[in-house]
C-alpha positions as CSV (number, residue, x, y, z in Angstrom):
1,M,49.1,27.2,-10.5
2,R,47.0,24.2,-11.8
3,R,50.4,22.5,-12.6
4,S,51.9,23.0,-9.0
5,I,48.6,21.8,-7.5
6,K,49.0,18.6,-9.8
7,A,52.6,18.2,-9.0
8,N,51.9,18.5,-5.1
9,F,49.1,16.0,-5.5
10,I,51.2,13.4,-7.4
11,A,54.2,13.9,-4.8
12,G,52.0,13.1,-2.0
13,L,50.4,10.2,-3.7
14,V,53.8,8.7,-4.2
15,V,54.8,9.3,-0.7
16,L,51.7,8.1,1.0
17,L,50.3,5.2,-1.3
18,P,53.2,2.8,-0.6
19,L,52.9,3.6,3.3
20,F,49.1,3.1,3.4
21,L,49.2,0.0,1.0
22,T,52.0,-1.6,3.4
23,I,50.1,-1.1,6.5
24,W,46.7,-2.1,5.0
25,L,48.4,-5.5,3.6
26,L,50.2,-6.2,7.0
27,W,46.6,-5.6,8.7
28,K,44.9,-8.0,6.5
29,L,47.6,-10.5,6.9
30,F,47.4,-10.0,10.8
31,L,43.7,-10.3,10.6
32,L,44.0,-13.6,8.7
33,I,46.3,-15.4,10.7
34,D,44.8,-14.1,14.0
35,G,41.1,-15.0,12.8
36,I,42.4,-18.8,11.9
37,L,44.2,-19.3,15.3
38,N,42.0,-17.0,17.4
39,D,38.8,-19.4,16.7
40,S,41.0,-22.6,17.4
41,V,42.5,-21.5,20.7
42,R,39.2,-20.1,22.0
43,L,37.8,-23.7,21.2
44,L,40.5,-25.4,23.0
45,L,40.6,-23.2,25.9
46,G,37.1,-22.5,26.1
47,N,35.4,-26.1,25.5
48,V,38.1,-28.3,25.9
49,L,39.5,-27.1,29.1
50,N,36.1,-25.5,30.2
51,I,37.5,-22.0,30.7
52,H,34.5,-19.8,30.6
53,F,36.2,-16.5,30.0
54,F,37.4,-17.6,26.4
55,R,33.9,-18.8,25.5
56,T,32.4,-15.3,26.1
57,H,35.0,-13.1,25.2
58,D,36.8,-12.3,21.8
59,I,40.6,-11.4,22.3
60,P,41.9,-9.7,19.5
61,G,45.6,-10.8,18.9
62,L,45.3,-14.0,20.7
63,G,45.8,-16.0,17.6
64,F,49.1,-14.0,16.5
65,I,50.7,-14.2,19.8
66,V,50.0,-18.1,20.1
67,L,51.6,-18.0,16.2
68,I,54.8,-16.2,17.6
69,V,54.9,-18.7,20.5
70,L,54.6,-21.8,18.3
71,L,57.2,-20.6,15.9
72,F,59.6,-19.9,18.8
73,F,59.2,-23.4,20.5
74,A,59.0,-25.0,17.0
75,G,62.6,-23.6,16.3
76,L,63.7,-24.3,19.8
77,I,62.9,-28.1,19.3
78,A,64.1,-28.1,15.7
79,R,67.5,-27.0,16.7
80,N,68.4,-29.9,19.3
81,I,69.2,-33.3,18.5
82,V,65.7,-34.8,19.2
83,G,64.2,-32.2,17.4
84,R,66.0,-32.9,14.2
85,Q,65.3,-36.6,14.3
86,V,61.5,-35.6,14.6
87,V,61.9,-33.1,11.7
88,G,63.9,-35.7,9.8
89,V,60.8,-38.3,10.4
90,A,58.4,-35.8,9.3
91,N,60.2,-34.9,5.9
92,R,60.5,-38.8,5.2
93,I,56.8,-39.1,5.9
94,M,55.8,-36.0,3.5
95,A,58.1,-37.2,0.9
96,R,56.1,-40.3,0.4
97,I,52.8,-38.7,0.0
98,P,51.8,-38.1,-3.6
99,L,51.4,-34.5,-4.8
100,A,52.0,-33.3,-1.3
101,N,55.6,-34.1,-1.5
102,K,56.0,-31.8,-4.7
103,I,54.4,-28.9,-2.8
104,Y,56.2,-29.6,0.4
105,N,59.6,-29.8,-1.1
106,A,59.0,-26.6,-3.1
107,I,57.9,-24.4,0.0
108,N,60.7,-26.3,1.9
109,Q,63.4,-25.2,-0.6
110,I,62.0,-21.6,-1.0
111,A,61.8,-21.1,2.9
112,Q,65.6,-22.6,3.0
113,A,66.8,-20.0,0.5
114,F,65.0,-16.9,1.7
115,L,64.4,-17.4,5.4
116,T,67.8,-19.2,6.8
117,G,70.2,-16.6,5.1
118,K,72.5,-19.6,4.1
119,R,74.8,-18.1,1.7
120,E,75.4,-21.2,-0.3
121,V,72.2,-20.8,-2.0
122,F,72.7,-17.4,-3.4
123,Q,76.3,-16.5,-3.3
124,K,76.4,-13.7,-5.6
125,A,74.5,-11.7,-8.2
126,V,75.4,-12.1,-11.8
127,L,74.7,-11.0,-15.4
128,V,73.9,-13.6,-18.0
129,E,73.1,-13.3,-21.8
130,Y,69.4,-14.3,-21.6
131,P,67.0,-14.9,-23.4
132,R,69.2,-14.2,-26.5
133,K,72.3,-12.7,-27.4
134,S,73.2,-9.1,-26.3
135,M,70.2,-9.2,-24.0
136,Y,71.0,-9.6,-20.4
137,S,69.3,-10.9,-17.3
138,I,70.3,-10.8,-13.5
139,G,70.6,-14.3,-12.1
140,F,72.2,-15.6,-8.9
141,Y,75.2,-17.6,-8.7
142,T,74.4,-20.9,-6.6
143,Q,77.3,-23.4,-7.1
144,D,79.8,-24.8,-9.3
145,T,77.9,-27.5,-11.4
146,H,78.9,-31.3,-10.8
147,G,77.3,-34.5,-11.3
148,P,75.6,-36.0,-14.5
149,V,74.8,-32.5,-15.8
150,Q,78.7,-31.2,-15.9
151,D,79.7,-34.6,-17.1
152,A,77.3,-34.4,-20.2
153,L,78.8,-31.1,-21.0
154,P,82.2,-30.4,-22.7
155,E,82.9,-27.2,-20.8
156,D,83.0,-26.1,-17.3
157,V,79.7,-24.5,-16.2
158,I,78.0,-23.2,-13.1
159,S,74.4,-23.2,-12.0
160,I,72.5,-19.8,-12.2
161,F,69.0,-19.3,-10.8
162,L,67.3,-16.6,-13.0
163,P,64.4,-15.1,-11.2
164,S,61.1,-13.9,-12.6
165,T,59.7,-10.4,-12.0
166,P,58.2,-9.2,-9.7
167,N,58.1,-12.6,-7.8
168,P,61.7,-13.9,-7.4
169,T,60.3,-17.0,-5.8
170,T,59.8,-18.6,-9.4
171,G,62.4,-18.7,-12.3
172,F,64.6,-20.8,-14.3
173,L,67.5,-22.9,-13.6
174,L,70.6,-22.2,-16.2
175,F,73.8,-24.1,-16.7
176,V,75.9,-21.3,-18.0
177,P,79.7,-21.6,-18.9
178,K,81.9,-19.7,-16.4
179,S,83.3,-17.6,-19.3
180,D,79.8,-16.4,-20.1
181,V,78.9,-15.0,-16.5
182,I,79.6,-11.6,-15.7
183,P,79.9,-10.7,-12.0
184,L,78.0,-7.7,-10.5
185,N,79.2,-5.1,-8.2
186,L,75.9,-5.9,-6.2
187,S,75.0,-7.6,-2.9
188,V,72.3,-10.4,-3.4
189,E,69.7,-8.4,-1.7
190,E,70.2,-5.0,-4.0
191,A,70.1,-7.3,-6.9
192,L,66.8,-8.7,-5.7
193,K,65.2,-5.3,-5.0
194,L,66.1,-4.4,-8.6
195,V,64.3,-7.7,-10.0
196,I,61.3,-7.4,-7.8
197,S,60.9,-3.6,-8.8
198,G,61.2,-4.5,-12.4
199,G,64.2,-2.2,-12.7
200,A,62.5,0.9,-10.9
201,I,64.8,0.6,-7.9
202,V,68.5,0.9,-9.1
203,P,71.0,0.5,-6.3
204,S,73.4,3.2,-5.9
205,S,76.4,0.6,-6.3
206,P,77.8,0.7,-9.9
207,I,77.0,-2.5,-12.0
208,S,80.5,-3.5,-13.2
209,G,81.7,0.1,-13.9
210,G,78.2,1.6,-14.5
211,R,77.4,0.0,-17.8
212,T,76.1,-3.1,-19.1
213,P,79.5,-5.0,-19.7
214,P,80.5,-7.1,-23.0
215,K,80.6,-10.8,-22.7
216,I,84.2,-11.8,-21.4
217,T,85.9,-13.3,-24.5
218,Q,89.5,-13.5,-22.9
219,E,91.4,-14.2,-20.0
220,P,91.1,-11.1,-17.3
221,D,94.8,-10.8,-17.0
222,M,95.6,-10.3,-20.6
223,E,96.3,-6.7,-21.1
224,S,94.5,-5.2,-24.1
225,Q,93.1,-1.5,-24.8
226,P,89.9,-0.8,-26.0
227,A,89.7,-0.1,-29.9
228,P,88.3,3.3,-30.9
229,A,84.7,3.6,-31.8
230,G,84.1,2.5,-35.1
231,S,87.3,0.6,-36.0
232,D,87.6,-3.0,-36.3
233,P,89.0,-5.1,-33.2
234,P,92.5,-6.4,-33.8
């Protein structure tokens, strides 16, 4: 009886805790954004434009609504020719400000990678041997390496972004030989869920046949049969 009560309690906790924490975090984020913009909007409309209503009444959600409107019109402006020129000028100005340019470029690149949905950023999920031999990590293929990095290496390499857990916005850039990269039968979204959860959320899609695959050491079109367990390879 006690075991059943404990199991029911734990099951309820597992079901309700993520829901409550998600709602709580979203509510706190809403209050933070709304609080910052709400005061600014009320100051503008009440004092600058001399609208008495906004000086005497607090309107919950006003700041959040203003943020949505600002984001919409900022995106609308940025998508036309004049807006793109303004954005380009702003980027050049930020690039000349010490320290601020580093922060701005990092945030801008993260936003481009995770918000724009450009497939050329993270093209596919892969496995690479990292941090040592026979230990595998999930990475994301970004592009075929070219330029000074490729010119300095004797073999053909590709660029792999290796995310950290549980925050995939930080990680390492690896230049890995193509023959050492193992493709995964996972979408980028499924692989990100696996990384963020620390391996707790395992996608239903099989990972290269359902097992951690060995490193490819020969051409894929060559016919070979696996050697019996315990025997030496030919």
